[in-house]
N, C-alpha and C positions, 0 to 999 in steps of 0.2 A: 327330166323325165323322158324315158324312151317312148316315142310315139309310133314307131314303125319297126317292122322286122323284114324289110325288103332286101333280098340278096340277089346279086347279079350273076354269081357263079356258084357252082357246086362246092368248090373249095371254101368259099366264104360261108356257105351254109353249114359246112362241116367243121369250121374253125372252132378251136377250144376257147380261145380268148377273143370273143366276138366284138367287144366294145373297148373304147379307150378307158372307160371307168373300171372295167374288169382288170385290164392291164395295169392301171395305176394301183389298185388295191393289192394286186399280186406283187407288184414291186415293193409296196409298203410292207407286205408280209415278209418278203425276202430280206428287206432292210432290218425289220424287227428281229428276225431269226439270227441275223449276223451280229446285231448289237447285244442280244440277250445275254450271252455268256460273260460279257464284260461288265454287266450291271447286276447280275444275279449272284447269289451265294452258292456254295458247293452243293447244298441240299437241293436247291431248285434246278441246278444244272444236272444233278443225278436224276431227278424226276423227269427232266426233259429228255435225257438219254434213254431212260426206260420207255418213255412214251414213243420216242422215235423208233426204237426196236419194235415196239408193239405195232406201230403203223406199218412197217414193212411186212410183219407177219400177218396182220389183219387184211392188208391189200391182197396178199397171196391167197388167203382163205376165201376172200370174197370173189376172186376170179373163179374158184372152183365151185363154191356153194351158191353165191349170190348171182353170178352171171351164167354158170353152166348147169346149176341145179343138182349138183352132186354133193350130198351131205357127207362131211368127213369129221370123224372124232379122233383122227390120228395126227392132227397138225402139230401138236407139241412134240410128238415122237420124231417127226421130220426135222423140226428145229434141233432136237437132240442129236440127230445124225450129223447135221451141219456143225454143231458145236463140238462134238467129239472129233470130227474130221479136222476141224481147225486146230484143236489141241494136239492131235497126233502129228499133223504137218508142222506145227510150230516147233515141236521137239526135234524135227528133222531139219530145222533151220530154213523152212520155206518162207519167203517174204509174205507179209500180210496181204498185199494186193494180189498175190497169186493164190493165197489160201482162200480168199473170199469167194471167187467164182468156183473154185474146186469144191468147197464146202457146199455151195448151192447145187453143183452138179451131182455130188454124192447123194444129197437129199432127193434130187429130181429122179435119180435112178431108182431109189427106194419107192418114190411116188409112182413111177411107171409100173413097178412090180405090183404094188397094192392096187393100182388102177386097172390092171389087166382084167380082173373079173367084172369090171363095170359094164361090159357089153351085155352080160347076162343078168346083172343085178342093178337095181336102182332103189331109191327111196330108203326105207328102213333096212332092207337087206344089205345095201351098200354101206349104210351107216354101221351095221354090225361088223361088216368086213373090215372097215377102217378101224373100228374099235379093237378088233382082233390084232390088227397090225400095231396099234398102240400098246397093247398088252405084251406082244412078242418083243417089241423093241425095248419096252420097259424092262422086261426080264433080261434081255441082252445087255443093257446098260449096267445092270446090277451084277450079273453073274459072269460076264466075260472079263474077268479081273485082269487077265494078262494084257488086255488092251485098254480097258476103261478104268481099271483100278477099283472097280466095285463102288461101294457107297462112299469111299474116300475121295473118289473123283480124280481129276487131273488139274494141275495148276498151270497157269500160263503167265509168262513174263509180259511186261508191257509191250504192245505192238509198236513197230516203227515203220514209217513210210519214207522211202528215199533217204534212209539214214537218219531221219528226224523222229525222235521218240514222241509218241502220243500217249504218254502214261497218264497224264492228268485228265480229269473229267472234262475240263474246258477244251482241251485239244481234241479229245475223242468225240466231243459234241459235234464238231464240224464234219467228222467222218460219217457219223450217224445221220446227220441232216442231209448230207450229200447222197447217201445211199437211199434214204427215204424219198428224197426229191426225184431221184432217178427211177425208183420203183413206181412212184405215183405217176410220173410222166409217161413211162413206158406202158403201164397198164391202161392209163387213160387213152392213149393213142392206139392200143391194141384193139379196142372195140370200134375203131374206125376202119379196121381191116377185114378181109374175108374171114380170117380165123376167128376174130372176136365176134363177128356177126353170126358165125356158125355156132359159137358157144351159146349165144342168146337164143338162137333158133332151137337148139337142143333143149335148153331150159324150158322154153315156152311150149313146144310141141315136138317131142323127139320123133314121133312117127312121121309127121309131116316133113320134118327136116330131112329124114332119110329118103322120103319120096322125092324131095327136091334135089337129091344127089349128094347130100352131106354124109360122109363116112362117119357114123356115130362112134365106132370104136377108136378110130384115129384121133378124132377131135376130143373125145373124152380123155384119151391118153395125153394129148397136148395140154388139156386143162390141168390134169394131175401133175404133169411135168412142170408147168409154169408155177403152179401153186406151191409145189414142193421145193422148187428152186428158190423161191423167195423165202420160204420157211427156213431153208438151209442157210441163206444169207443172214436172216434174222438171228438164227442160232449162233452163227459165227460172230456176229456183232455182240450178242449177249455174252458169249464166252470171253471175248476180249475186254468187254466192259467190266464184268465181274471178276476177271482174272482167275476163275475157277469153273470147272464143269463137273456137276454131280447129277445123279439120276433124279434127285428131288426137284430139279429145275424144269423137268420135262414130263411131269406126271399127267395123268388123265385130267386132273383138275384144270390144268392150263389149256388143254384142248377145248374143254367146255367153256373156259373163260374167253378164248378167242372166238368161239362160236357166238358167245353172248355179245362180243364186241361188234360183230357185223350185223347182228340182229338189232341191237340198240342203235347202232349208227345208221343202218339202212342196207338191206340186202340189194345187191345189184347196183351199188353206188360206190365209186372210188372215194368221193368226199365223205360218204357215210363211214367208210373204213377209218378215216382219219378222226372223225367225230367219236366213233365208238372206241377207238384206242385211247383217245384222250379221256373219255368218260370213265372207262373201266380202270384206267391207271391213276387218274388224279382224284376222282371222287372218294375212293376208300381212304386216301391220305387226308383229304379234307375232313372226312368224318372222324378219323382218328385224332386229328388236331383239335376238332371241336369238342370231342369227348375229353380230351386232355385238360380243357378249361375247368372241368368239374373235379379234377383230381385233388385240388386243395381243399374242397369242401368236406370231404370225409375220406378217411383212409380205406374204408371198405366199399365205397361207392363204385370204384372202378371194376370191382369183381362182378358187379351186375351190369354196368354200362358197357364194358368192353365187348361182351358178346352181342350187345345190341347193335353195334355198327354193322355187323353182317346182316342182321334182320332188316335194318334200314336200307342198306345197299340192295338187298334182294327185293324189297318193296319198291324201290325206285325203278328197277328193271321191269317188275310186273306192271307198274303204272304206265311205263312207256309202251309195253306190249298191248295194254288195254286201250289207251287213249290215242296212241300214235303207232300203229303196227308197222308203218313204213319207216320209222326211225327218225333220228335227229336230222338226217339229210332232208327229209320231207318237211320238217319244221322249218329248216333254213330256207327251203324253196318257197314256202308260203310267206315267210317274212320278206324275202326279196320281192315276191309278187305284190305284196301289199305296198311296199315303199316305191315300187316301180310306178304305181298309179296314184300314190299319195300326192295331194290331198283329196283327189277325186275318188268316188266310190263306184265308178263304173269303168 
């Protein structure tokens, strides 16, 4: 049981991994992630890959919405920009490790353009502006057929790194885990810097932040750039995972889904982004598998039960919003606080 929180230096107080116990469990998590693809089947590896991509995208959106307070409904469109950029560069023979940051940069450029009106708009008005960007990019993906091939989309060959093919889901799993780990680490440390603290100040009280000397326009653009960059990286990973890019992968529905991820997981929490991505990706599959158990009872029963999984999933989200508006990250914090003092009650 931890009985003290005394720190001798500012660096120790700002440390991410403050205790040996935290470092131990983080090491165990890393070991588990390394061993997982060797003991899991193809389906579980595929679900892990989808979840890893969702983690990268959710962390990016949480930087913008959870930490900076700028609501966005265009996140999926920025992922689409990264995905199409990756597909186009791949046709030109650009290596995957070069394509990945370029895809992020292309999405970041679009994010800066969309974020430019953020100086004069906020709240629902900014939300509508990002929704307009989503609609414009959706239209572009479908109708700019000379580049995107319309609804047919673009096919990608298996990526390779340093001449080694990562065609299988097991091989690409390590690429996605590495990208997710880098995104989480960078964003976690971002909020220990001046830029990250400026994001939080803008979210909490933008007028006071401006009076303190924070350039609102500049830092809002920074937030849009970082968020869109990670969205582009997530889109590139998704394109190379699915081996195809089509407009239906980046519809408005997915922007809403990513917004739900960070709300369920916890706004303003990097850990909440991970929890939310896991919840929104895995729980629908669990519900689908659970309903499949009833398929053998009656041939007609699935016609009624299959739509029910969407209702149950939506009800779970509503329950979280009512009973724990701070998300899964807050629930995890309370569990840790309880066991930190256990078996004492004070």
